[in-house]
C-alpha distance (Angstrom), angle and dihedral (degrees) to the residues before:
residue distance angle dihedral
X1 . . .
X2 3.79 . .
X3 3.83 102.2 .
X4 3.79 129.4 -173.0
X5 3.79 114.5 -159.3
X6 3.79 114.5 -160.4
X7 3.80 120.9 -155.4
X8 3.84 117.1 -136.5
X9 3.87 100.8 -52.8
X10 3.82 98.6 -160.9
X11 3.80 86.1 -163.8
X12 3.80 96.5 -50.2
X13 3.78 128.9 116.2
X14 3.80 131.1 -150.6
X15 3.77 114.1 -99.3
X16 3.78 89.2 -127.5
X17 3.78 133.7 -0.4
X18 3.81 133.5 -162.2
X19 3.84 119.0 -93.5
X20 3.80 131.4 -124.9
X21 3.85 96.2 42.2
X22 3.79 122.3 175.7
X23 3.77 97.8 -172.1
X24 3.77 141.2 10.4
X25 3.88 124.3 -156.4
X26 3.80 124.3 -170.1
X27 3.82 123.5 -160.3
X28 3.84 94.3 -145.4
X29 3.85 137.7 -98.6
X30 3.83 92.5 96.1
X31 3.72 95.3 172.4
X32 3.76 138.7 57.1
X33 3.82 116.5 -103.4
X34 3.79 102.6 174.8
X35 3.76 93.5 139.4
X36 3.77 94.3 52.5
X37 3.80 93.3 44.3
X38 3.80 94.9 50.0
X39 3.79 91.6 49.8
X40 3.85 91.8 46.5
X41 3.81 93.2 54.7
X42 3.79 91.9 40.5
X43 3.78 90.7 55.8
X44 3.86 90.3 50.1
X45 3.81 90.2 57.5
X46 3.82 92.2 43.4
X47 3.81 90.7 53.4
X48 3.79 91.3 51.9
X49 3.80 89.5 54.5
X50 3.79 92.2 49.0
X51 3.78 93.6 -108.8
X52 3.76 126.4 138.7
X53 3.80 116.1 -100.4
X54 3.79 117.8 -105.6
X55 3.79 109.0 -107.4
X56 3.81 123.7 -134.9
X57 3.79 111.2 -117.0
X58 3.79 118.8 -149.9
X59 3.81 89.4 -106.3
X60 3.79 91.1 52.2
X61 3.82 91.8 46.4
X62 3.81 89.6 53.9
X63 3.77 92.0 50.1
X64 3.82 90.8 52.7
X65 3.83 91.1 51.3
X66 3.80 92.1 46.0
X67 3.72 92.4 51.0
X68 3.82 92.3 51.4
X69 3.78 93.6 44.2
X70 3.77 100.3 49.5
X71 3.80 94.6 43.1
X72 3.85 93.1 45.5
X73 3.81 92.4 52.3
X74 3.85 90.8 48.7
X75 3.82 90.9 54.0
X76 3.78 96.1 44.8
X77 3.78 96.0 46.9
X78 3.80 89.9 51.4
X79 3.79 97.2 52.0
X80 3.82 97.9 37.7
X81 3.80 89.8 57.2
X82 3.76 88.5 60.4
X83 3.87 104.7 44.8
X84 3.80 141.0 -25.2
X85 3.84 105.3 -61.8
X86 3.78 130.1 -155.6
X87 3.75 124.6 -173.7
X88 3.81 143.8 168.5
X89 3.78 119.1 -143.3
X90 3.82 104.7 -122.9
X91 3.76 121.1 -165.8
X92 3.80 93.8 -51.7
X93 3.79 88.9 64.0
X94 3.75 137.9 158.3
X95 3.79 116.3 -106.5
X96 3.83 120.1 -128.1
X97 3.77 118.6 -108.1
X98 3.83 92.1 -105.6
X99 3.87 89.0 53.3
X100 3.82 90.4 49.1
X101 3.80 91.1 50.2
X102 3.86 89.8 53.4
X103 3.82 89.6 50.2
X104 3.78 91.3 49.2
X105 3.78 91.0 55.3
X106 3.81 91.5 45.8
X107 3.80 95.1 47.6
X108 3.84 98.0 33.3
X109 3.76 95.2 -130.8
X110 3.79 143.9 95.7
X111 3.79 115.2 -94.1
X112 3.87 134.2 -169.8
X113 3.83 115.3 -93.3
X114 3.78 94.1 -141.5
X115 3.82 98.8 167.3
X116 3.78 93.5 57.4
X117 3.77 91.1 49.3
X118 3.79 92.9 49.5
X119 3.77 92.5 48.8
X120 3.76 92.0 51.6
X121 3.86 94.1 58.3
X122 3.76 112.9 108.1
X123 3.82 116.0 -120.9
X124 3.81 92.6 16.4
X125 3.82 126.3 109.7
X126 3.81 128.3 -171.9
X127 3.81 104.3 -157.5
X128 3.81 116.3 -172.2
X129 3.81 119.4 -174.1
X130 3.78 94.3 -26.6
X131 3.80 139.8 116.8
X132 3.82 120.3 -121.3
X133 3.79 125.8 -170.5
X134 3.82 108.4 -141.7
X135 3.81 121.0 179.1
X136 3.81 90.1 -20.3
X137 3.84 95.2 -49.9
X138 3.79 126.8 113.1
X139 3.80 113.7 -127.4
X140 3.75 121.5 -172.0
X141 3.82 117.2 -158.9
X142 3.83 111.7 -159.8
X143 3.80 114.8 -177.4
X144 3.79 126.3 -146.9
X145 3.75 119.2 -71.7
X146 3.83 135.8 169.3
X147 3.81 106.9 -102.3
X148 3.81 120.6 -150.2
X149 3.82 88.9 -128.8
X150 3.81 89.8 61.3
X151 3.83 89.0 56.6
X152 3.84 90.9 52.7
X153 3.83 95.6 41.0
X154 3.79 92.3 52.6
X155 3.84 96.1 36.0
X156 3.80 92.7 -124.8
X157 3.85 112.7 -171.5
X158 3.83 99.7 -179.9
X159 3.80 102.8 119.3
X160 3.82 93.0 -154.1
X161 3.78 91.9 53.6
X162 3.81 91.9 44.8
X163 3.83 91.1 54.4
X164 3.83 91.3 44.4
X165 3.81 89.7 52.9
X166 3.81 91.5 51.2
X167 3.78 91.4 51.9
X168 3.83 95.7 44.3
X169 3.81 93.4 44.9
X170 3.79 91.8 52.5
X171 3.82 89.9 48.0
X172 3.82 93.4 48.3
X173 3.80 90.6 51.6
X174 3.83 89.9 53.3
X175 3.82 91.6 47.2
X176 3.79 93.1 51.2
X177 3.82 91.6 46.3
X178 3.80 87.7 52.6
X179 3.81 90.5 49.1
X180 3.78 90.0 61.4
X181 3.78 115.5 176.5
X182 3.80 116.1 4.5
X183 3.77 136.3 -177.9
X184 3.85 90.3 -152.1
X185 3.75 133.3 20.1
X186 3.77 117.2 -163.5
X187 3.83 110.5 -167.7
X188 3.83 135.8 157.1
X189 3.85 104.7 -128.8
X190 3.81 122.2 44.2
X191 3.80 123.5 -117.1
X192 3.85 113.5 -81.6
X193 3.81 113.1 -78.8
X194 3.77 92.4 2.5
X195 3.85 114.4 105.9
X196 3.81 90.2 -30.9
X197 3.75 108.6 105.5
X198 3.85 117.3 131.4
X199 3.82 119.9 -132.0
X200 3.74 137.7 170.3
X201 3.76 92.4 -97.0
X202 3.83 97.5 97.7
X203 3.83 100.4 35.6
X204 3.78 100.6 -92.2
X205 3.83 116.6 158.5
X206 3.85 113.8 -88.7
X207 3.84 89.8 -116.9
X208 3.86 88.5 64.7
X209 3.79 96.5 52.8
X210 3.81 111.9 116.8
X211 3.76 94.2 14.9
X212 3.83 122.6 123.4
X213 3.82 118.8 -122.9
X214 3.80 99.6 -178.5
X215 3.76 128.8 112.6
X216 3.78 127.3 -98.1
X217 3.79 90.0 -162.9
X218 3.77 89.8 59.9
X219 3.80 92.0 44.0
X220 3.84 91.8 52.6
X221 3.79 90.5 49.2
X222 3.79 92.2 52.4
X223 3.77 92.4 49.0
X224 3.77 92.3 50.8
X225 3.81 102.8 38.5
X226 3.78 102.7 26.9
X227 3.85 101.3 -152.1
X228 3.79 112.0 -161.8
X229 3.80 93.1 -118.7
X230 3.81 139.0 14.2
X231 3.76 120.1 -166.0
X232 3.77 120.3 -167.1
X233 3.83 144.8 148.8
X234 3.80 132.0 175.9
X235 3.81 96.9 111.6
X236 3.75 98.1 67.1
X237 3.78 96.2 -173.1
X238 3.82 89.5 55.9
X239 3.82 92.8 69.2
X240 3.75 110.7 146.7
X241 3.78 145.8 75.5
X242 3.80 133.2 -80.3
X243 3.84 137.5 162.7
X244 3.74 127.8 -124.3
X245 3.75 102.1 -165.6
X246 3.81 102.7 -60.4
X247 3.83 96.6 -13.5
X248 3.76 120.9 99.4
X249 3.78 109.9 -145.0
X250 3.85 119.9 -162.1
X251 3.74 123.5 -171.0
X252 3.75 91.7 -162.4
X253 3.86 95.4 -163.3
X254 3.75 125.4 -139.5
X255 3.83 148.4 -97.7
X256 3.75 98.2 49.9
X257 3.84 100.1 -21.6
X258 3.84 119.1 134.9
X259 3.76 145.5 160.5
X260 3.82 127.4 -143.7
X261 3.80 118.4 -144.5
X262 3.80 133.9 169.0
X263 3.80 105.6 -131.5
X264 3.80 116.1 -163.6
């Protein structure tokens, strides 16, 4: 099964891709979120200087959602015209219709219903924390979650985020336990200390350089269950391939990066 694995697109497409594909997998972050990313890192620097964080106005929030929506649709339509395409969402996700409705009430304006549009595209499948059997192989699709080890690695003190990480980590452990044995795991972040080191390359704060942003939950699963392949992204500077015992782990990269593998 001639399979193309696309690293986090962030709205960008490869300049050229191989022909005669049977399957396309995407590691999440379909759309571009430049506005949200710039504001996030700007607020980190402001906080260090003792300045108030810049708030997101309703107009700015809408611009963020529109940027993600339009670029996500462009990516999905392109790949789904080529071969059956499966993707997780990542941390630049697409809110559900109910979440969008709540945001519309809060902001007082009409917003794009990106999830509905994505789910209506022929030949495209959003798979979130589920197993799919494709051509006789078991694929597990684990979406992004905040891992406890990330909280410790980055010395996060925000109580709300700490509690969120505890809930999400416990849930991810249960999901992976339910997955059982897989041929392929598609996840967003890499396993901890494997292709997950932060550097200055993509604009991260200097205090983050050299830290590891992967997941111990994913690492533990790989060590126990040894899927044949793990495809991930999230830490763009970690692009590459490593082995954990018998498992081949690919951080596929981002913004047009891909790998081609024959799965059988």
